[in-house]
C-alpha positions in Angstrom: -70.1 208.5 264.0 -66.3 207.9 263.0 -66.7 207.3 259.5 -68.3 211.4 259.0 -65.8 212.0 261.0 -62.9 210.6 258.7 -61.0 212.7 257.0 -61.8 211.9 252.9 -57.8 212.9 251.8 -55.7 210.1 251.8 -52.4 212.4 252.3 -50.6 208.9 251.6 -51.6 208.9 248.1 -48.8 210.6 245.5 -50.3 212.9 242.7 -50.7 210.3 239.5 -47.8 211.0 237.1 -48.7 210.4 233.7 -45.7 208.6 231.0 -47.1 210.3 228.2 -43.4 211.8 227.4 -42.3 208.5 226.3 -45.1 207.8 223.6 -43.6 211.1 222.3 -40.2 209.0 221.8 -41.7 206.4 220.0 -43.3 208.2 217.5 -40.3 209.7 217.2 -38.5 206.4 217.1 -40.6 205.3 214.0 -40.0 208.9 211.9 -36.4 207.9 212.1 -36.7 204.7 212.0 -38.7 205.4 208.6 -35.8 208.4 207.5 -33.4 205.7 207.4 -35.0 203.5 205.4 -35.5 206.0 203.1 -32.5 207.1 202.8 -30.4 203.7 202.7 -32.5 202.2 199.4 -30.2 203.3 197.0 -27.2 202.0 198.7 -29.0 197.9 198.6 -30.1 198.3 195.0 -26.7 200.0 193.8 -25.5 196.3 192.1 -29.1 196.3 189.9 -28.7 200.0 189.7 -24.5 199.6 188.8 -25.9 197.4 185.3 -28.8 198.9 184.5 -27.4 202.4 184.9 -23.6 201.4 184.1 -22.4 203.5 186.6 -19.2 204.3 187.5 -18.2 204.8 191.4 -17.5 208.2 191.3 -21.1 208.7 189.7 -22.2 207.1 192.8 -20.4 208.4 194.9 -21.1 212.3 193.2 -25.1 211.3 193.2 -25.1 210.5 197.4 -22.9 213.5 197.6 -26.5 215.8 195.8 -27.7 214.4 198.6 -25.7 215.3 201.3 -25.7 219.1 199.6 -29.3 219.1 199.8 -29.7 217.7 203.2 -27.4 220.3 204.3 -29.6 223.1 202.8 -32.5 221.4 204.2 -31.5 221.7 208.3 -30.9 225.3 207.4 -33.5 226.3 206.3 -36.1 223.2 208.5 -33.9 224.3 211.8 -35.0 228.4 211.7 -39.3 226.9 209.7 -39.0 224.7 213.2 -38.0 227.5 215.7 -40.6 229.7 214.1 -43.5 227.4 213.0 -43.1 224.8 215.8 -42.3 220.9 216.0 -46.1 219.9 214.8 -45.7 221.3 212.0 -42.6 220.8 210.7 -42.4 217.5 211.2 -45.7 217.3 209.2 -44.0 219.4 206.4 -40.9 217.2 206.7 -41.9 213.7 206.3 -44.3 215.2 203.4 -41.6 216.6 201.5 -39.6 213.9 202.1 -41.9 210.8 201.7 -43.1 211.9 197.9 -39.4 212.3 197.4 -38.4 208.4 198.0 -41.9 207.5 196.1 -40.3 209.7 192.8 -37.2 207.7 193.2 -39.2 205.0 191.5 -39.8 207.3 188.1 -36.4 207.5 187.3 -34.2 206.2 184.9 -30.9 207.8 184.8 -28.1 208.9 186.6 -29.3 212.4 186.1 -33.2 211.9 187.7 -31.2 209.9 190.4 -29.3 212.9 191.1 -32.5 215.1 191.4 -34.7 212.3 193.3 -31.4 212.4 195.9 -31.7 216.3 196.0 -35.7 216.4 196.4 -34.9 213.2 199.3 -32.0 215.1 201.1 -34.1 218.5 201.2 -37.0 216.8 203.0 -35.4 214.3 205.2 -33.3 217.3 207.0 -35.9 218.2 208.9 -36.0 215.0 210.8 -33.4 215.9 213.6 -34.5 219.8 214.0 -37.9 218.2 215.1 -36.6 215.4 216.8 -34.2 217.5 218.9 -36.8 220.5 219.8 -39.3 217.6 220.7 -36.7 216.0 223.4 -36.0 220.0 225.1 -39.8 220.2 225.3 -40.3 217.1 226.1 -38.1 215.7 228.3 -35.8 216.9 231.3 -32.6 217.8 231.2 -31.6 214.6 233.3 -33.7 212.3 230.3 -32.8 214.8 227.0 -29.1 212.1 226.3 -31.4 208.6 226.4 -34.4 210.0 225.2 -32.8 211.1 221.6 -30.5 207.7 222.1 -34.4 205.5 222.0 -35.2 207.8 218.8 -31.7 208.2 217.4 -31.9 204.1 217.9 -34.4 204.1 215.2 -31.7 204.8 212.8 -30.2 201.2 213.4 -33.6 199.5 213.3 -33.6 201.4 210.2 -30.5 200.3 208.6 -31.4 196.7 210.3 -34.8 196.4 208.5 -33.4 197.8 205.3 -31.4 195.1 204.1 -33.2 192.7 205.9 -36.3 193.7 203.6 -35.5 196.0 200.3 -33.4 193.5 198.8 -36.9 190.6 198.8 -39.1 193.8 198.2 -36.7 194.4 195.0 -36.6 190.7 194.3 -40.4 190.2 194.2 -41.9 193.6 192.9 -39.4 195.0 190.9 -37.2 198.2 192.9 -38.9 200.9 191.2 -41.6 199.2 194.4 -39.0 199.9 197.4 -38.9 202.9 196.8 -42.8 203.5 197.0 -43.9 201.3 199.3 -40.6 203.4 202.0 -42.8 206.6 200.8 -46.0 205.0 201.5 -44.8 204.3 205.3 -44.2 207.9 205.6 -47.6 209.1 205.0 -48.6 206.2 207.7 -46.8 207.8 210.4 -47.8 211.3 209.5 -51.8 211.2 210.4 -50.8 209.3 213.5 -48.1 212.5 214.2 -51.2 215.2 213.8 -53.2 213.2 215.8 -51.3 212.1 218.8 -48.8 215.3 218.9 -48.9 219.0 220.5 -47.2 220.8 223.2 -47.2 219.5 227.4 -49.4 221.8 228.3 -52.4 220.7 225.6 -51.8 217.2 226.2 -54.8 215.8 227.9 -53.1 212.8 228.5 -50.3 214.6 230.8 -50.9 214.8 234.4 -49.7 217.7 236.6 -47.3 216.2 237.8 -45.3 214.7 234.9 -45.6 219.0 233.9 -43.9 219.9 236.8 -41.5 216.5 235.8 -40.5 218.0 232.4 -40.5 221.8 233.7 -38.1 221.2 236.7 -35.1 221.8 234.7 -34.7 226.5 235.8 -36.7 228.2 233.1 -34.3 228.9 229.9 -31.9 231.4 229.8 -32.6 234.4 227.5 -36.0 235.2 226.0 -35.7 236.4 223.1 -38.2 234.9 220.7 -36.3 234.3 217.5 -32.7 234.3 216.9 -30.8 235.3 213.8 -28.6 232.4 212.7 -25.3 234.8 213.1 -26.0 235.8 215.9 -25.8 232.0 216.8 -22.8 231.9 214.7 -20.8 234.5 217.6 -21.2 231.6 220.5 -18.5 229.2 221.4 -21.1 226.8 221.9 -22.3 226.8 218.3 -18.3 225.8 216.8 -18.5 223.2 219.7 -21.1 221.2 218.1 -20.5 222.5 214.7 -16.8 221.2 214.6 -18.6 217.8 216.5 -20.4 217.2 213.6 -18.3 217.9 210.8 -15.9 215.4 211.4 -18.4 212.5 212.3 -21.3 212.4 210.8 -19.5 211.9 206.9 -18.6 208.3 209.0 -21.5 207.5 210.0 -22.9 208.0 205.6 -19.9 205.6 205.3 -21.4 202.7 207.0 -24.9 203.7 206.0 -23.9 203.7 202.3 -20.6 201.9 201.7 -20.4 198.6 204.2 -22.4 196.5 200.9 -20.4 197.3 198.6 -17.4 196.6 201.2 -18.3 193.8 201.8 -19.3 192.7 198.0 -15.8 194.0 196.7 -13.9 192.7 199.2 -15.6 189.8 201.3 -17.5 188.7 198.2 -20.1 188.1 199.8 -23.1 189.9 197.6 -26.3 191.2 199.1 -28.1 188.0 199.1 -25.6 186.6 201.8 -23.6 189.9 203.7 -27.4 190.7 204.3 -26.7 188.8 207.7 -23.5 190.7 208.3 -25.8 194.0 208.1 -28.6 193.0 210.4 -25.9 191.7 212.7 -23.9 195.1 212.9 -26.9 197.1 212.9 -27.8 195.7 216.2 -25.4 195.6 217.9 -25.3 199.3 217.3 -29.0 198.7 218.2 -27.8 197.5 221.4 -25.1 199.4 222.5 -25.9 202.6 221.3 -28.9 203.1 223.8 -26.4 202.2 226.4 -24.2 204.5 226.0 -26.9 207.3 225.6 -28.6 205.7 228.9 -24.9 206.0 231.0 -24.6 209.9 230.6 -28.0 210.5 232.1 -27.3 207.9 234.8 -23.9 209.7 235.9 -26.3 213.2 236.2 -28.3 211.4 239.0 -25.9 210.1 240.7 -25.1 213.9 241.2 -22.1 214.5 238.2 -22.5 217.9 236.5 -23.8 217.1 232.7 -20.1 218.0 231.5 -18.7 215.6 233.5 -20.9 213.2 232.4 -21.0 213.9 229.0 -17.5 214.3 227.8 -16.9 211.2 230.0 -18.8 210.0 227.5 -17.8 211.1 224.6 -14.0 210.7 224.9 -15.0 207.4 225.8 -17.6 207.0 222.6 -14.0 208.2 220.8 -11.7 205.9 221.5 -14.2 202.9 221.2 -13.6 203.7 217.1 -10.3 203.3 217.2 -10.2 199.3 216.9 -11.7 199.6 213.0 -8.2 200.7 211.5 -7.5 196.9 211.6 -10.6 196.0 209.8 -9.4 194.7 206.2 -7.2 192.7 208.3 -9.4 190.6 210.1 -12.3 187.8 209.0 -15.8 188.3 208.2 -17.3 188.0 211.5 -14.4 190.3 213.4 -15.0 192.5 211.0 -18.1 192.8 211.7 -18.0 193.0 215.5 -15.8 196.3 214.9 -18.1 197.8 212.4 -21.2 197.1 215.5 -18.7 198.8 217.7 -18.1 202.1 215.9 -21.6 202.5 214.5 -22.8 202.3 218.3 -19.8 204.5 219.9 -20.4 206.8 217.2 -25.4 206.7 217.4 -24.2 207.1 220.9 -21.8 210.1 220.6 -24.0 211.8 218.0 -26.9 211.4 220.9 -24.7 213.5 223.4 -23.0 215.7 221.0 -26.9 216.3 220.1 -27.7 216.6 224.2 -25.1 219.4 223.7 -27.3 221.4 221.9 -30.1 221.6 224.5 -27.9 221.3 227.7 -26.5 225.3 226.4 -29.2 227.0 224.4 -33.2 227.6 225.2 -35.2 225.8 224.0 -36.6 228.3 221.3 -32.8 228.0 219.2 -32.8 224.3 219.3 -33.9 223.4 216.4 -31.7 226.6 214.8 -28.6 225.2 216.9 -28.9 221.4 215.1 -29.2 223.0 211.5 -26.6 225.2 212.1 -24.3 221.7 212.6 -26.2 219.5 210.5 -25.1 221.9 207.6 -21.7 221.7 208.9 -22.2 217.4 208.7 -23.9 217.6 205.2 -20.9 219.9 204.0 -18.2 217.1 205.2 -21.1 214.3 204.6 -20.7 216.0 201.1 -16.8 216.2 200.2 -16.3 212.7 201.7 -18.4 209.9 199.1 -16.7 211.9 196.5 -13.4 210.8 197.8 -14.9 207.7 198.1 -15.8 207.0 194.9 -12.4 208.2 193.2 -9.3 206.0 196.3 -12.1 203.2 195.2 -12.1 203.5 191.3 -8.0 204.2 191.8 -8.0 201.3 194.1 -9.9 198.9 191.8 -7.3 196.7 191.2 -6.6 196.7 195.3 -10.1 197.5 196.6 -9.0 196.5 200.0 -6.2 199.2 200.4 -8.9 201.6 198.9 -10.9 201.0 201.8 -8.2 200.5 204.0 -7.3 204.1 203.8 -11.3 204.6 204.3 -11.2 203.0 207.8 -8.0 204.7 209.1 -9.6 208.3 208.6 -12.6 207.1 209.8 -11.0 205.7 213.7 -9.1 209.0 214.1 -11.7 211.3 213.0 -13.7 211.1 217.1 -10.4 212.1 218.5 -10.0 214.6 216.8 -13.7 216.3 217.1 -13.7 215.4 220.7 -10.1 217.9 221.4 -12.1 221.1 218.7 -15.3 220.2 221.1 -13.4 220.7 224.6 -11.7 223.5 223.2 -15.1 225.1 221.7 -17.0 224.5 225.2 -14.8 223.7 227.7 -18.2 223.2 229.6 -21.0 223.0 228.9 -23.1 225.4 230.2 -26.8 227.6 229.2 -26.6 230.6 226.8 -27.4 233.5 227.8 -28.2 234.6 224.6 -29.8 238.2 225.9 -26.0 239.5 226.4 -24.2 239.3 223.3 -21.0 239.2 225.2 -21.5 235.9 226.7 -18.9 233.7 225.6 -18.8 235.1 221.6 -16.1 233.8 219.9 
C-alpha cells in the first residue's frame, strides 16, 4: 500500500540543464580559426613571393591595405546584413565568400592579382565577427559573454599557431598555391556543420527549458526597434566608445599577424623555417593568457562587481600589459617572444572585453551593426598602418631594427590612449534605449 501512496515526483530532482550553448561556442571557435589561417597565409609565403613577384615592402603594404579597406567595408555591410537576416544565414554567406576568395589566390601570379584576391578575401571575412558576437549575445547571458567571446576569439590565436606550423610545409610539399586551396576547402566543411547544428536557442531541441531560462536570465533588451540605422547609432557616445577602441588597437594585431615573420627574418636572421617555432610559441602564449583575460571579468561580475567596474578594470590592466613591448628590439630572441606573446595576449583579452561591451550596452538587434561600425573604424586605421609600415621599413632598409623599434613603440602606447578615449565616451557600460533618441546622444 505504501508504494501506492508514495508521491511519484521526487521534489529533490532539479530540472536538467543542457549545455548546448558551448557547442555553439565551439563552432564559432573553429570558424575564427579558419578565418585567421586564411588571412595569414600571404605573410607566411612572403619570402617566396618576394622572389617570384619582386615586390617592395611598400607594395606588400599596399596589398595588405587593400585587404583592410575591403574588410572595413565588408564589416559595415555584414553588420547590417546579419542584423537583418540573422546569424545563421549571415555566417553562411560570409564563410562561403571568403573560402572562395581564399581559393582564388591560387590562380593569380602578379601584384595586381593579389590586390583583387585580397579585396575579395577581406569582403568575405568581414562577416565573421558581426556574426560571432551576435551569436554570443543570443546564446549567452551577460555574465558569460566575455568568457565565451574570449574562447571563440582564441581561434584567432590557434589559427596563428596552426598556420606557421602547417603552411610552410604545405607550400614546400605541394607549392604555395595549394595552401590557399586547402584553406578554402576547410571553410566549406565548416559550413556544412554550421548549417546542421546552428539555430536560435528556442529552435534547438537540444536546449533544455532550464538552459533556455538561464540564457534569457538577463533583463529584456532595452528598446523595441526592429531595425536601427547606422546614423542613429552614431548619435550615441556608447557607439563611439567602441569605435575609438577598435580604431586605435586593431592595427596592432594586424601588425603582429602580417609582419612578425618579416621582423624575425630581417632583424634576427630567422627565416620561416627557423622562426616558425618562435611564432608558434608566441601564439601559444597568447592563446593561454587571453582566455584567462576573458574569464576574469566574468568572474568578477559573479563576485558582485558591476559590469562597468569589472570590464574597465580588466581593460586597463590589459592596456598596461602591452607597454613592455616597447623594449622588444633590445632583447634576445626568446625574451622578444615572451614580450610579443604578452602583448598579443593583452590585445586579445582587451578585444574580447571590448566586443562584449557592445552587447552590454546595446540591444541584440543592434549588436552586429555596432560591431560592423567599429570594425570599419579599426580597418580604416588598419588600412593606413601597413602603408606606413612599408614606407618606414623601406626608408630604414639599412637599419631595419630602428624601423621596427619605432613601430613597436607606437603599439606599446596605443592601448592606454584607447582606454582613455573609451572611458570618456562611455564612463559606464549601461544599456541604451534606442527608442528614446535623447538617451546619451553625442
